[in-house]
N, CA, C and O atoms as a printed pandas DataFrame, in Angstrom:
     atom_number atom_name residue_name chain_id  residue_number  x_coord  y_coord  z_coord
0              1         N          MET        A               1    0.621   -1.111    0.031
1              2        CA          MET        A               1    0.164   -0.126    0.036
2              3         C          MET        A               1    0.807    1.207    0.033
3              4         O          MET        A               1    1.770    1.340    0.788
4              5         N          TYR        A               2    0.475    2.113   -0.614
5              6        CA          TYR        A               2    1.483    3.449   -0.791
6              7         C          TYR        A               2    0.898    4.336    0.616
7              8         O          TYR        A               2   -0.216    4.571    1.083
8              9         N          VAL        A               3    2.243    4.654    0.968
9             10        CA          VAL        A               3    1.938    5.468    2.321
10            11         C          VAL        A               3    2.003    7.175    1.730
11            12         O          VAL        A               3    1.108    8.020    1.773
12            13         N          CYS        A               4    3.355    7.284    1.205
13            14        CA          CYS        A               4    3.531    8.674    0.296
14            15         C          CYS        A               4    3.181    8.633   -1.029
15            16         O          CYS        A               4    3.772    7.947   -1.863
16            17         N          LEU        A               5    2.109    9.441   -1.284
17            18        CA          LEU        A               5    1.793    9.310   -2.810
18            19         C          LEU        A               5    2.884   10.312   -3.466
19            20         O          LEU        A               5    3.585   10.007   -4.431
20            21         N          CYS        A               6    2.913   11.428   -2.860
21            22        CA          CYS        A               6    4.152   12.322   -3.101
22            23         C          CYS        A               6    5.501   12.173   -3.732
23            24         O          CYS        A               6    6.111   12.734   -4.642
24            25         N          MET        A               7    5.758   11.058   -2.771
25            26        CA          MET        A               7    7.360   10.420   -3.360
26            27         C          MET        A               7    7.153    9.014   -3.676
27            28         O          MET        A               7    8.189    8.354   -3.758
28            29         N          GLY        A               8    5.856    8.296   -3.907
29            30        CA          GLY        A               8    5.815    6.924   -4.148
30            31         C          GLY        A               8    6.314    5.956   -3.202
31            32         O          GLY        A               8    6.715    4.842   -3.540
32            33         N          VAL        A               9    6.293    6.304   -2.240
33            34        CA          VAL        A               9    6.794    5.384   -1.119
34            35         C          VAL        A               9    5.674    4.342   -0.281
35            36         O          VAL        A               9    4.788    4.815    0.430
36            37         N          CYS        A              10    5.865    2.842   -0.487
37            38        CA          CYS        A              10    4.946    2.026   -0.004
38            39         C          CYS        A              10    5.275    1.599    1.540
39            40         O          CYS        A              10    6.013    2.301    2.231
40            41         N          ASP        A              11    4.799    0.645    1.931
41            42        CA          ASP        A              11    4.708    0.744    3.553
42            43         C          ASP        A              11    5.714   -0.370    3.507
43            44         O          ASP        A              11    6.258   -0.662    4.572
44            45         N          ARG        A              12    6.104   -1.172    2.191
45            46        CA          ARG        A              12    7.101   -2.165    2.419
46            47         C          ARG        A              12    8.607   -1.666    2.769
47            48         O          ARG        A              12    9.457   -2.109    3.542
48            49         N          GLU        A              13    8.581   -0.395    1.747
49            50        CA          GLU        A              13    9.756    0.127    1.718
50            51         C          GLU        A              13    9.944    0.931    3.288
51            52         O          GLU        A              13   11.083    0.934    3.754
52            53         N          ILE        A              14    8.907    1.554    4.030
53            54        CA          ILE        A              14    9.067    1.992    5.200
54            55         C          ILE        A              14    9.435    1.059    6.187
55            56         O          ILE        A              14   10.405    1.150    6.940
56            57         N          ARG        A              15    8.553    0.103    6.135
57            58        CA          ARG        A              15    9.093   -1.277    7.186
58            59         C          ARG        A              15   10.474   -1.464    6.876
59            60         O          ARG        A              15   11.221   -1.196    7.818
60            61         N          GLU        A              16   11.058   -1.870    5.764
61            62        CA          GLU        A              16   12.406   -2.319    5.556
62            63         C          GLU        A              16   13.287   -1.289    6.105
63            64         O          GLU        A              16   14.078   -1.769    6.918
64            65         N          ALA        A              17   13.425    0.140    5.903
65            66        CA          ALA        A              17   13.996    1.217    6.565
66            67         C          ALA        A              17   13.818    1.016    8.224
67            68         O          ALA        A              17   14.797    1.182    8.952
68            69         N          ILE        A              18   12.573    0.666    8.749
69            70        CA          ILE        A              18   12.574    0.601   10.343
70            71         C          ILE        A              18   13.605   -0.955   10.395
71            72         O          ILE        A              18   14.416   -1.218   11.283
72            73         N          ASN        A              19   13.310   -1.749    9.289
73            74        CA          ASN        A              19   14.281   -3.126   10.113
74            75         C          ASN        A              19   15.402   -2.878    9.930
75            76         O          ASN        A              19   16.203   -3.486   10.639
76            77         N          GLU        A              20   15.990   -1.807    8.828
77            78        CA          GLU        A              20   17.311   -1.626    8.882
78            79         C          GLU        A              20   17.788   -0.581    9.752
79            80         O          GLU        A              20   18.902   -0.090    9.574
80            81         N          GLY        A              21   17.069   -0.229   10.625
81            82        CA          GLY        A              21   17.779    0.495   11.858
82            83         C          GLY        A              21   16.998    2.064   11.868
83            84         O          GLY        A              21   17.257    2.883   12.750
84            85         N          ALA        A              22   16.087    2.322   10.844
85            86        CA          ALA        A              22   15.465    3.636   10.942
86            87         C          ALA        A              22   14.496    3.833   12.268
87            88         O          ALA        A              22   13.448    3.206   12.116
88            89         N          CYS        A              23   14.560    4.467   13.400
89            90        CA          CYS        A              23   13.748    4.312   14.548
90            91         C          CYS        A              23   12.676    5.301   14.719
91            92         O          CYS        A              23   11.663    5.109   15.391
92            93         N          SER        A              24   13.010    6.561   13.955
93            94        CA          SER        A              24   12.060    7.465   14.267
94            95         C          SER        A              24   11.443    8.067   12.774
95            96         O          SER        A              24   12.088    7.904   11.738
96            97         N          VAL        A              25   10.394    8.634   12.784
97            98        CA          VAL        A              25    9.796    9.354   11.989
98            99         C          VAL        A              25   10.706    9.972   10.834
99           100         O          VAL        A              25   10.662    9.632    9.652
100          101         N          ALA        A              26   11.677   11.101   11.479
101          102        CA          ALA        A              26   12.453   11.468   10.919
102          103         C          ALA        A              26   13.548   10.735   10.221
103          104         O          ALA        A              26   13.919   11.080    9.099
104          105         N          GLU        A              27   13.949    9.962   10.715
105          106        CA          GLU        A              27   14.955    8.827   10.263
106          107         C          GLU        A              27   14.111    8.178    9.083
107          108         O          GLU        A              27   14.712    8.101    8.011
108          109         N          VAL        A              28   13.177    7.834    9.108
109          110        CA          VAL        A              28   12.505    6.829    7.936
110          111         C          VAL        A              28   12.314    7.778    6.622
111          112         O          VAL        A              28   12.396    7.285    5.497
112          113         N          MET        A              29   12.007    9.428    6.862
113          114        CA          MET        A              29   11.900   10.091    6.000
114          115         C          MET        A              29   12.935   10.370    5.273
115          116         O          MET        A              29   12.927   10.692    4.085
116          117         N          GLU        A              30   14.073   10.220    6.155
117          118        CA          GLU        A              30   15.647   10.713    5.435
118          119         C          GLU        A              30   15.878    9.289    4.764
119          120         O          GLU        A              30   16.470    9.420    3.692
120          121         N          CYS        A              31   15.594    8.017    5.068
121          122        CA          CYS        A              31   16.086    7.132    4.166
122          123         C          CYS        A              31   15.090    6.725    3.098
123          124         O          CYS        A              31   15.492    5.976    2.208
124          125         N          THR        A              32   13.978    7.094    3.094
125          126        CA          THR        A              32   12.629    6.928    1.857
126          127         C          THR        A              32   12.260    8.027    1.499
127          128         O          THR        A              32   11.672    7.979    0.418
128          129         N          GLY        A              33   12.362    9.237    2.026
129          130        CA          GLY        A              33   11.995   10.615    1.120
130          131         C          GLY        A              33   10.601   10.400    1.400
131          132         O          GLY        A              33    9.930   10.912    0.504
132          133         N          ALA        A              34    9.918    9.867    2.252
133          134        CA          ALA        A              34    8.264    9.674    2.637
134          135         C          ALA        A              34    8.223   10.563    3.607
135          136         O          ALA        A              34    8.847   10.609    4.667
136          137         N          GLY        A              35    7.232   11.444    3.037
137          138        CA          GLY        A              35    6.672   12.750    4.164
138          139         C          GLY        A              35    7.385   13.901    4.027
139          140         O          GLY        A              35    7.295   14.794    4.870
140          141         N          THR        A              36    8.430   14.032    2.588
141          142        CA          THR        A              36    9.343   15.326    2.728
142          143         C          THR        A              36    8.574   16.184    1.940
143          144         O          THR        A              36    9.113   17.278    1.778
144          145         N          ARG        A              37    7.590   16.057    1.446
145          146        CA          ARG        A              37    6.666   17.248    0.672
146          147         C          ARG        A              37    5.852   17.551    1.338
147          148         O          ARG        A              37    6.059   18.390    2.214
148          149         N          CYS        A              38    4.383   16.860    1.123
149          150        CA          CYS        A              38    3.203   17.721    1.873
150          151         C          CYS        A              38    3.343   17.274    3.301
151          152         O          CYS        A              38    2.862   18.113    4.063
152          153         N          GLY        A              39    3.796   16.326    3.851
153          154        CA          GLY        A              39    3.875   15.851    5.171
154          155         C          GLY        A              39    2.315   15.002    5.786
155          156         O          GLY        A              39    2.219   14.547    6.926
156          157         N          SER        A              40    1.406   14.954    4.921
157          158        CA          SER        A              40   -0.003   14.368    5.274
158          159         C          SER        A              40    0.381   12.762    5.954
159          160         O          SER        A              40   -0.270   12.179    6.820
160          161         N          CYS        A              41    1.543   12.312    5.318
161          162        CA          CYS        A              41    1.768   10.961    5.334
162          163         C          CYS        A              41    2.511   10.431    6.719
163          164         O          CYS        A              41    2.580    9.260    7.092
164          165         N          GLU        A              42    3.079   11.672    7.418
165          166        CA          GLU        A              42    3.674   11.506    8.649
166          167         C          GLU        A              42    2.695   10.817   10.054
167          168         O          GLU        A              42    3.290   10.340   11.020
168          169         N          PRO        A              43    1.413   10.847   10.003
169          170        CA          PRO        A              43    0.818   10.003   10.961
170          171         C          PRO        A              43    0.750    8.680   10.354
171          172         O          PRO        A              43    0.660    7.769   11.177
172          173         N          THR        A              44    0.762    8.471    9.608
173          174        CA          THR        A              44    1.153    6.845    9.078
174          175         C          THR        A              44    2.577    6.421    9.336
175          176         O          THR        A              44    2.728    5.374    9.966
176          177         N          ILE        A              45    3.534    7.018    8.977
177          178        CA          ILE        A              45    4.542    6.710    8.836
178          179         C          ILE        A              45    4.929    6.678   11.046
179          180         O          ILE        A              45    5.526    5.724   11.544
180          181         N          ALA        A              46    4.540    7.607   11.710
181          182        CA          ALA        A              46    4.775    7.311   12.977
182          183         C          ALA        A              46    4.021    6.112   13.498
183          184         O          ALA        A              46    4.376    5.424   14.455
184          185         N          LYS        A              47    2.739    5.908   12.624
185          186        CA          LYS        A              47    2.182    4.344   13.441
186          187         C          LYS        A              47    3.049    3.225   12.868
187          188         O          LYS        A              47    3.198    2.350   13.722
188          189         N          LEU        A              48    3.697    2.933   11.676
189          190        CA          LEU        A              48    4.440    2.305   11.453
190          191         C          LEU        A              48    5.840    2.220   12.385
191          192         O          LEU        A              48    6.329    1.132   12.688
192          193         N          VAL        A              49    6.256    3.144   12.683
193          194        CA          VAL        A              49    7.186    3.244   13.530
194          195         C          VAL        A              49    6.777    2.728   15.180
195          196         O          VAL        A              49    7.402    1.988   15.939
196          197         N          GLY        A              50    5.806    3.265   15.316
197          198        CA          GLY        A              50    5.356    2.621   16.940
198          199         C          GLY        A              50    5.062    1.191   16.782
199          200         O          GLY        A              50    5.197    0.372   17.692
200          201         N          ASP        A              51    4.629    0.902   15.514
201          202        CA          ASP        A              51    4.089   -0.660   15.472
202          203         C          ASP        A              51    5.271   -1.609   15.822
203          204         O          ASP        A              51    5.211   -2.597   16.554
204          205         N          ARG        A              52    6.234   -1.179   15.235
205          206        CA          ARG        A              52    7.526   -1.815   15.442
206          207         C          ARG        A              52    7.987   -1.943   16.950
207          208         O          ARG        A              52    8.315   -2.955   17.570
208          209         N          GLU        A              53    7.925   -0.773   17.312
209          210        CA          GLU        A              53    8.682   -0.432   19.080
210          211         C          GLU        A              53    7.647   -1.438   19.588
211          212         O          GLU        A              53    8.158   -2.239   20.370
212          213         N          ALA        A              54    6.319   -1.636   19.368
213          214        CA          ALA        A              54    5.568   -2.280   20.362
214          215         C          ALA        A              54    5.155   -3.631   20.101
215          216         O          ALA        A              54    4.356   -4.265   20.790
216          217         N          ALA        A              55    5.941   -4.172   18.719
217          218        CA          ALA        A              55    5.946   -5.658   18.304
218          219         C          ALA        A              55    7.115   -6.166   19.456
219          220         O          ALA        A              55    8.108   -5.548   19.839
220          221         N          PRO        A              56    6.627   -7.511   19.861
221          222        CA          PRO        A              56    7.929   -8.365   20.633
222          223         C          PRO        A              56    8.981   -8.682   19.688
223          224         O          PRO        A              56    8.888   -9.025   18.510
224          225         N          ALA        A              57   10.248   -8.460   20.600
225          226        CA          ALA        A              57   11.325   -8.462   20.013
226          227         C          ALA        A              57   11.461  -10.145   19.223
227          228         O          ALA        A              57   11.141  -10.931   20.115
228          229         N          PRO        A              58   11.700  -10.703   18.321
229          230        CA          PRO        A              58   11.664  -11.381   17.411
230          231         C          PRO        A              58   12.331  -12.601   18.249
231          232         O          PRO        A              58   13.425  -12.266   18.704
232          233         N          ARG        A              59   11.969  -13.869   18.555
233          234        CA          ARG        A              59   12.662  -15.261   19.007
234          235         C          ARG        A              59   13.898  -15.851   18.351
235          236         O          ARG        A              59   13.888  -16.286   17.199
236          237         N          ARG        A              60   14.951  -15.844   19.132
237          238        CA          ARG        A              60   16.066  -16.418   18.382
238          239         C          ARG        A              60   16.121  -17.796   18.952
239          240         O          ARG        A              60   15.755  -18.005   20.109
240          241         N          LEU        A              61   16.687  -18.994   17.966
241          242        CA          LEU        A              61   16.504  -20.038   18.400
242          243         C          LEU        A              61   18.054  -20.520   18.774
243          244         O          LEU        A              61   18.987  -20.347   17.991
244          245         N          VAL        A              62   18.191  -21.107   19.993
245          246        CA          VAL        A              62   19.485  -21.608   20.501
246          247         C          VAL        A              62   20.065  -23.139   20.069
247          248         O          VAL        A              62   19.584  -24.138   20.602
248          249         N          MET        A              63   21.143  -23.238   19.053
249          250        CA          MET        A              63   21.482  -24.209   18.849
250          251         C          MET        A              63   22.075  -24.912   19.666
251          252         O          MET        A              63   22.988  -24.401   20.314
252          253         N          ALA        A              64   21.794  -25.999   19.821
253          254        CA          ALA        A              64   23.098  -26.665   20.803
254          255         C          ALA        A              64   23.852  -27.628   19.688
255          256         O          ALA        A              64   23.356  -28.133   18.682
256          257         N          PRO        A              65   25.346  -27.732   20.233
257          258        CA          PRO        A              65   26.172  -28.914   19.250
258          259         C          PRO        A              65   25.313  -30.189   19.227
259          260         O          PRO        A              65   24.622  -30.569   20.172
260          261         N          VAL        A              66   25.438  -30.810   18.034
261          262        CA          VAL        A              66   25.219  -32.118   18.325
262          263         C          VAL        A              66   26.451  -33.068   18.031
263          264         O          VAL        A              66   27.022  -33.064   16.941
264          265         N          SER        A              67   26.742  -33.713   18.872
265          266        CA          SER        A              67   27.720  -35.043   18.864
266          267         C          SER        A              67   27.765  -35.768   17.631
267          268         O          SER        A              67   26.661  -36.188   17.285
268          269         N          SER        A              68   28.750  -36.046   16.843
269          270        CA          SER        A              68   28.537  -36.798   15.785
270          271         C          SER        A              68   28.843  -38.315   16.355
271          272         O          SER        A              68   29.841  -38.514   17.048
272          273         N          ALA        A              69   28.061  -39.214   16.070
273          274        CA          ALA        A              69   28.459  -40.803   16.677
274          275         C          ALA        A              69   29.207  -41.364   15.152
275          276         O          ALA        A              69   28.597  -41.526   14.095
276          277         N          ALA        A              70   30.519  -41.573   15.358
277          278        CA          ALA        A              70   31.343  -41.829   14.417
278          279         C          ALA        A              70   31.608  -43.531   14.812
279          280         O          ALA        A              70   32.374  -44.211   14.129
């Protein structure tokens, strides 16, 4: 879905910027260009940034070494 029509930025691009380390609306705007013209998409960008902050951290599997039976 397009979030920023002025700059042609979709939600996937914004989520990708967030996943790559953008942690504020200003950083997302700098990375993607979204919100840098008319600014009407800034609330949606803020929601996407907030959704990421509210999401639980991804669980990591801990792999135990397996001994080889030779």
